[in-house]
FIGU-697984 format. One line per field, with one value per residue (C-alpha): residue in one letter; x, z, y. Coordinates in steps of 0.1 Angstrom, whole numbers, plus 5000, padded with zeros to 4 digits. Last residue first. Layout:
N
code <- [A,...];
xx <- [X,...];
zz <- [Z,...];
yy <- [Y,...];
! end
This chain:
566
code <- [N,P,P,P,H,A,A,F,V,H,A,L,H,A,A,F,V,H,A,L,H,A,A,L,Q,R,P,S,P,P,S,L,R,A,G,L,Y,G,D,P,R,I,V,F,A,T,P,E,E,A,A,Y,L,R,A,F,E,G,R,G,D,T,Y,V,P,L,T,A,G,D,A,E,V,V,V,D,A,A,A,D,P,D,V,A,R,V,V,C,V,E,M,R,G,G,S,S,E,R,A,T,R,V,L,E,D,L,A,P,G,S,G,S,E,A,G,A,G,Y,L,L,L,V,H,D,R,E,R,L,V,D,Y,L,R,M,P,Y,G,T,I,P,G,T,L,G,A,C,D,P,A,R,D,G,P,R,P,G,G,G,A,G,A,P,D,V,S,P,S,G,R,Y,G,V,L,L,Q,A,E,R,M,I,L,T,A,P,D,D,P,D,N,E,M,G,E,V,A,H,R,V,T,R,G,V,V,E,E,G,V,P,R,R,E,A,D,Y,G,A,L,L,D,P,H,A,A,G,A,C,A,L,A,L,K,W,A,L,N,W,A,D,Q,I,G,T,N,M,G,Q,A,G,T,P,P,H,I,H,A,A,D,G,A,V,F,V,R,R,D,G,Y,R,D,V,I,R,H,S,I,R,F,V,S,T,W,R,I,D,Y,A,T,T,P,Q,P,S,L,R,D,L,V,A,Q,I,D,A,Q,G,P,G,R,G,S,Q,L,G,H,T,I,G,D,S,A,G,E,T,R,G,A,T,S,L,E,P,P,V,M,M,S,M,R,Y,R,G,R,G,P,L,P,I,C,V,L,V,D,D,V,A,G,A,G,D,L,H,M,A,R,V,A,Y,G,P,P,L,D,W,D,V,R,V,D,G,L,M,Y,E,E,A,F,A,G,G,E,F,S,L,G,L,G,K,R,V,I,S,H,A,G,D,C,G,V,L,F,R,T,R,V,E,E,E,A,G,S,A,T,R,L,R,C,T,V,G,D,A,D,Q,A,F,S,V,L,E,T,G,R,E,I,A,T,G,F,R,G,L,H,A,E,L,I,R,E,T,E,Y,Q,P,L,A,A,F,G,Y,P,V,E,P,P,L,S,L,D,I,R,P,Q,E,A,G,N,V,Y,L,I,Q,G,R,M,P,V,A,A,E,L,A,T,R,A,L,G,M,R,D,W,V,E,F,T,R,P,Q,I,G,V,A,K,A,Y,P,L,R,A,P,L,R,D,V,I,R,C,A,V,G,R,R,R,L,E,A,A,A,T,L,G,V,P,G,A,G,V,V,L,V,D,T,A,Y,T,H,A,M];
xx <- [5475,5460,5425,5395,5376,5344,5337,5341,5312,5289,5298,5267,5245,5257,5241,5266,5280,5294,5304,5324,5348,5354,5358,5385,5402,5402,5414,5443,5459,5490,5479,5441,5422,5385,5352,5368,5342,5331,5294,5295,5321,5358,5376,5414,5439,5475,5509,5535,5542,5506,5501,5468,5476,5513,5509,5480,5499,5530,5529,5524,5504,5498,5463,5454,5419,5418,5418,5396,5400,5404,5431,5449,5471,5485,5514,5520,5551,5572,5590,5625,5613,5588,5559,5535,5506,5469,5447,5410,5384,5346,5324,5288,5294,5276,5297,5315,5319,5334,5358,5368,5376,5397,5417,5421,5434,5458,5472,5475,5495,5491,5506,5539,5542,5505,5502,5492,5510,5479,5447,5415,5384,5354,5318,5295,5307,5293,5326,5353,5380,5373,5374,5410,5419,5433,5465,5462,5468,5446,5454,5477,5463,5476,5468,5482,5456,5442,5408,5405,5385,5364,5372,5354,5384,5415,5429,5466,5490,5491,5467,5435,5402,5382,5366,5335,5298,5295,5305,5334,5350,5322,5336,5326,5359,5352,5319,5332,5324,5347,5375,5371,5372,5403,5422,5411,5422,5392,5380,5351,5349,5348,5320,5297,5287,5250,5246,5279,5270,5236,5254,5278,5253,5229,5258,5273,5239,5233,5267,5260,5227,5243,5265,5246,5213,5222,5241,5207,5203,5234,5223,5207,5236,5224,5221,5183,5181,5159,5184,5213,5194,5184,5221,5230,5201,5208,5242,5231,5200,5219,5245,5218,5205,5239,5241,5206,5213,5250,5248,5275,5248,5213,5203,5191,5167,5173,5154,5126,5149,5171,5164,5137,5134,5108,5114,5127,5125,5144,5167,5163,5160,5152,5169,5159,5170,5144,5147,5121,5121,5101,5097,5109,5109,5124,5135,5149,5162,5181,5202,5237,5259,5288,5295,5257,5245,5220,5210,5210,5185,5162,5165,5152,5121,5115,5118,5090,5092,5068,5032,5020,5032,5065,5096,5116,5110,5081,5074,5043,5028,5001,5030,5016,5005,5016,5014,5029,5059,5052,5070,5065,5055,5082,5111,5127,5164,5183,5189,5200,5201,5223,5224,5250,5255,5236,5241,5237,5260,5251,5244,5241,5229,5228,5215,5215,5246,5258,5290,5275,5273,5254,5271,5262,5269,5277,5282,5290,5295,5323,5320,5322,5344,5323,5312,5277,5247,5224,5202,5176,5165,5151,5149,5137,5148,5132,5149,5134,5154,5137,5141,5152,5138,5121,5109,5100,5064,5069,5039,5052,5085,5067,5043,5073,5067,5104,5107,5092,5122,5105,5117,5094,5106,5092,5062,5024,5005,4969,4955,4931,4914,4912,4919,4954,4962,4959,4983,4978,5009,5013,5049,5068,5074,5076,5048,5045,5016,5012,4992,4982,5012,5007,5003,5001,5032,5042,5078,5090,5110,5124,5160,5171,5143,5162,5189,5163,5149,5183,5191,5158,5160,5195,5181,5152,5176,5196,5233,5263,5297,5325,5355,5358,5386,5403,5439,5450,5441,5412,5409,5377,5391,5379,5387,5400,5375,5361,5348,5311,5300,5315,5321,5330,5339,5334,5350,5354,5319,5319,5287,5265,5248,5279,5291,5258,5258,5294,5287,5259,5274,5263,5300,5305,5273,5286,5319,5300,5282,5316,5327,5297,5269,5254,5220,5192,5161,5165,5127,5108,5090,5087,5052,5019,5033,5023,5054,5057,5086,5082,5110,5118,5155,5178,5209,5205,5169,5179,5205,5179,5152,5175,5189,5154,5142,5171,5170,5133,5108,5092,5080,5101,5084,5108,5103,5072,5036,5044,5019,5016,5013,5000];
zz <- [4940,4922,4933,4915,4894,4882,4916,4930,4909,4926,4961,4967,4959,4991,5014,5037,5071,5068,5032,5044,5062,5031,5009,5032,5032,4994,4991,5016,5038,5054,5081,5081,5112,5110,5125,5149,5170,5167,5163,5125,5122,5118,5094,5100,5072,5081,5066,5093,5129,5139,5176,5174,5204,5194,5157,5162,5188,5166,5173,5137,5125,5092,5077,5041,5025,4994,4958,4936,4904,4921,4943,4946,4975,4973,4998,5014,5036,5012,5026,5041,5076,5076,5100,5095,5072,5080,5050,5048,5029,5032,5031,5020,4982,4980,5008,4987,4958,4978,5000,4971,4949,4977,4981,4943,4938,4967,4952,4917,4930,4945,4968,4971,5008,5016,4997,5028,5056,5078,5058,5077,5061,5075,5079,5091,5092,5114,5132,5121,5113,5144,5164,5152,5169,5150,5153,5143,5111,5090,5053,5045,5074,5108,5133,5168,5190,5194,5200,5206,5183,5208,5204,5182,5159,5179,5196,5201,5205,5187,5182,5163,5171,5146,5122,5132,5124,5139,5172,5189,5202,5207,5233,5262,5280,5276,5296,5319,5348,5330,5327,5363,5375,5353,5368,5404,5402,5398,5429,5436,5473,5469,5445,5474,5484,5477,5452,5437,5432,5417,5394,5382,5374,5356,5336,5327,5315,5295,5278,5270,5255,5233,5208,5201,5204,5178,5157,5147,5127,5106,5098,5064,5054,5052,5021,5015,5025,5055,5065,5063,5085,5109,5114,5120,5145,5166,5179,5186,5204,5227,5233,5245,5267,5283,5291,5306,5329,5339,5363,5386,5408,5393,5403,5374,5345,5312,5279,5280,5302,5273,5240,5226,5190,5165,5129,5136,5174,5196,5225,5238,5272,5288,5318,5353,5384,5404,5423,5440,5441,5462,5449,5453,5431,5427,5463,5468,5503,5523,5552,5562,5590,5574,5566,5562,5578,5606,5600,5563,5568,5588,5563,5535,5555,5566,5531,5520,5508,5480,5486,5462,5428,5425,5405,5392,5393,5405,5382,5390,5356,5371,5381,5377,5413,5429,5466,5490,5499,5490,5521,5530,5567,5571,5564,5529,5526,5509,5474,5465,5431,5440,5437,5455,5427,5396,5372,5392,5416,5428,5465,5481,5518,5536,5567,5580,5562,5578,5600,5627,5651,5625,5597,5587,5552,5535,5498,5482,5445,5436,5411,5437,5467,5500,5511,5524,5516,5501,5471,5462,5435,5457,5457,5485,5484,5489,5501,5494,5462,5433,5412,5379,5347,5320,5296,5261,5249,5219,5229,5265,5253,5230,5257,5279,5317,5324,5297,5263,5240,5218,5183,5154,5119,5084,5094,5088,5110,5121,5139,5168,5181,5219,5219,5234,5204,5202,5180,5164,5147,5117,5114,5083,5055,5071,5095,5126,5148,5171,5200,5219,5212,5228,5215,5239,5222,5186,5189,5161,5130,5105,5106,5128,5151,5162,5176,5194,5209,5219,5237,5255,5265,5280,5298,5312,5323,5344,5334,5353,5338,5335,5313,5275,5250,5263,5251,5285,5303,5328,5363,5383,5417,5447,5481,5509,5537,5557,5591,5600,5604,5570,5547,5510,5487,5450,5418,5393,5378,5356,5350,5319,5296,5277,5273,5259,5232,5223,5220,5194,5162,5162,5164,5193,5210,5209,5223,5250,5258,5262,5287,5309,5316,5351,5359,5352,5371,5372,5369,5348,5327,5290,5279,5270,5279,5257,5235,5197,5173,5136,5112,5075,5072,5059,5078,5102,5106,5119,5142,5156,5160,5179,5201,5209,5219,5243,5258,5265,5236,5238,5208,5177,5144,5116,5078,5078,5065,5046,5020,5019,4991,5000];
yy <- [4966,4995,5005,4991,5016,4999,4985,5020,5033,5008,5021,5042,5011,4994,5019,5037,5027,4991,4997,5027,5004,4982,5013,5026,4992,4992,5028,5021,5047,5032,5032,5032,5043,5038,5051,5075,5093,5129,5124,5130,5102,5108,5085,5088,5081,5076,5084,5077,5087,5095,5088,5107,5130,5134,5138,5162,5182,5187,5224,5236,5206,5223,5224,5217,5221,5199,5212,5191,5171,5137,5150,5183,5194,5229,5233,5267,5270,5251,5221,5221,5231,5202,5205,5176,5179,5176,5171,5174,5153,5157,5126,5128,5125,5092,5078,5051,5075,5104,5084,5062,5092,5107,5075,5070,5105,5102,5070,5086,5116,5150,5177,5159,5166,5163,5130,5111,5129,5128,5125,5133,5119,5137,5125,5153,5189,5216,5221,5196,5222,5243,5210,5205,5237,5268,5288,5324,5345,5323,5324,5295,5274,5266,5239,5245,5229,5194,5178,5142,5118,5097,5061,5036,5030,5036,5067,5068,5039,5006,4977,4969,4985,4965,4990,5009,5004,4969,4984,4966,4998,5023,5048,5069,5080,5117,5116,5143,5119,5094,5119,5129,5093,5086,5115,5106,5069,5046,5027,5052,5059,5097,5094,5083,5048,5047,5075,5067,5031,5040,5066,5039,5012,5036,5051,5017,5004,5036,5033,4997,5008,5035,5016,4984,5001,5028,5002,4988,5020,5012,4976,4984,5006,5041,5063,5061,5098,5090,5063,5088,5113,5085,5077,5113,5116,5085,5093,5129,5118,5093,5120,5144,5116,5109,5147,5147,5118,5122,5152,5136,5120,5126,5091,5069,5068,5051,5047,5072,5093,5099,5081,5058,5044,5034,5023,4987,4983,5006,5012,4976,4960,4994,5008,5016,5035,5054,5086,5108,5146,5170,5205,5241,5272,5306,5312,5347,5339,5313,5326,5316,5304,5287,5250,5247,5214,5220,5256,5250,5221,5243,5271,5248,5238,5274,5287,5263,5227,5217,5207,5181,5168,5151,5161,5132,5094,5074,5045,5025,5030,5052,5075,5111,5111,5078,5084,5058,5080,5116,5129,5166,5160,5134,5158,5154,5150,5177,5192,5227,5244,5273,5311,5332,5356,5345,5316,5283,5266,5231,5227,5192,5189,5156,5140,5104,5092,5059,5058,5037,5066,5087,5106,5141,5153,5186,5187,5221,5225,5249,5277,5305,5300,5300,5335,5327,5348,5322,5323,5296,5271,5243,5205,5184,5148,5114,5083,5048,5045,5029,4998,4984,4969,4989,4963,4975,4970,4993,5013,5015,5030,5054,5065,5074,5077,5084,5109,5116,5114,5089,5089,5078,5070,5071,5092,5091,5114,5110,5140,5144,5175,5178,5215,5209,5187,5149,5129,5094,5080,5057,5045,5036,5012,4977,4985,5006,5014,5045,5058,5089,5112,5145,5181,5210,5225,5219,5229,5251,5243,5269,5257,5286,5276,5245,5268,5288,5256,5244,5277,5278,5241,5246,5277,5257,5229,5253,5256,5245,5239,5214,5223,5226,5222,5190,5193,5207,5175,5180,5194,5192,5200,5179,5195,5173,5172,5201,5192,5199,5163,5156,5185,5183,5211,5202,5212,5241,5241,5272,5292,5289,5314,5325,5290,5279,5306,5298,5260,5265,5252,5216,5204,5228,5216,5180,5192,5211,5178,5161,5187,5179,5203,5200,5214,5189,5200,5238,5243,5268,5242,5252,5258,5240,5206,5177,5181,5177,5178,5175,5166,5168,5160,5187,5177,5207,5196,5161,5176,5201,5175,5151,5178,5192,5157,5152,5187,5185,5187,5153,5131,5134,5126,5118,5119,5140,5139,5108,5097,5060,5034,5000];
! end
């Protein structure tokens, strides 16, 4: 039966995860609608922490600067136990990491992402909820209900559920959501205090009972504004929501709860007990009671329907991992969906979303539960590794069907994050650039290090570039990074397959050091900033074999007519 598609992708849920998916799809020219049942953005600082890896995502999307200007730095954590200050935790990262940790209220994150999505002519359809859906071999038929009660049937190629812990999409797919819940409840509040503790540091103050168990806790995360924090603390009995299931008819209690929120007196009582300095809470913007569950789905999707963010995994907010993980779910899925919508994806590419992201979700759920129970200070990892993991800079996809086997040797391997580096120079720029400047707003990129850069041309280079373009259907850009050679001309023109390639000189040797590139090497960098392949020496045949696992087979038909030289 023939179908008329109203859109290529329908995204359900306009939080940070859904907005990321929609924006990346629209940036790639995919027809996309995004709906949300809420009439307006919620004014709550629910998710606050922004990880360095998320800034790298936003850099690639072209909105990092806007987010950086709205956020405040997170420099570390000051810990107090029974009133005594413990060793301070400083969030220090290697110098090649371009962004640090930050805090930004979720409503600001959503505002920035919504404005970015608006650049592509797409607005959130508010007050609109998904009622049901049914998929077949060719697409998904969705039934929507607007705020007026009117219903609409929408035919879409793909459906993405970013609709939170009580996801209609997850339930419609029949996915399991195994896990449990914490007995503890917490008060949340967006407040100011008048203490003079160092700005940019989270404050965690705990009281231990005689047996060494935590019986009282105060956690304060800095927000934009002098003396402003998002505070969390244990709930007094009179505010407890235990036994109530408002908004949780599915039995899952997670997130902000309905009912009376804490008042200034409730927050002040906790500060009087635990604050490291005498202080007064004032200028309260909002308060609520928060409950925590930890669950993860058995699959991240089924055929043409997928889930991301809280619809796929919920867990303690320890380390601000939830929203950041969800944003990366959406980013990973969006570029694959874009290729699928264009008929340019390998048939198994979308299955790689579950293969790559569900292990990440499982690790995050397990780690945040351990940290919530035992404390981050008891993590067995060494401090440097712990901070890199919390920054989400160690997430990788080695073993994914969409990347080459990792192989051996130093430097990043296929499936690893492609690190940034500084000191790249071009023939026109009067300042050194970073690698991420070169990659910004690009999709698949083939970086050639030393492969023809010295000679400027050659049949082998022609064949490599032709393979990249033909095997990807013209979707791969090629750039050259050349080593510093005092005997070579300052400006080298590199031509291949009838085109002049952009050339950058590794002026400080940082690219060679961080990528462990000692000989001609071709690096395939995916749209999400991970290495898909590392070919040394560069081989057109090996490049074609790698791209055949990413792109549709028909795109490589030209390559078959032009086999590379032996």
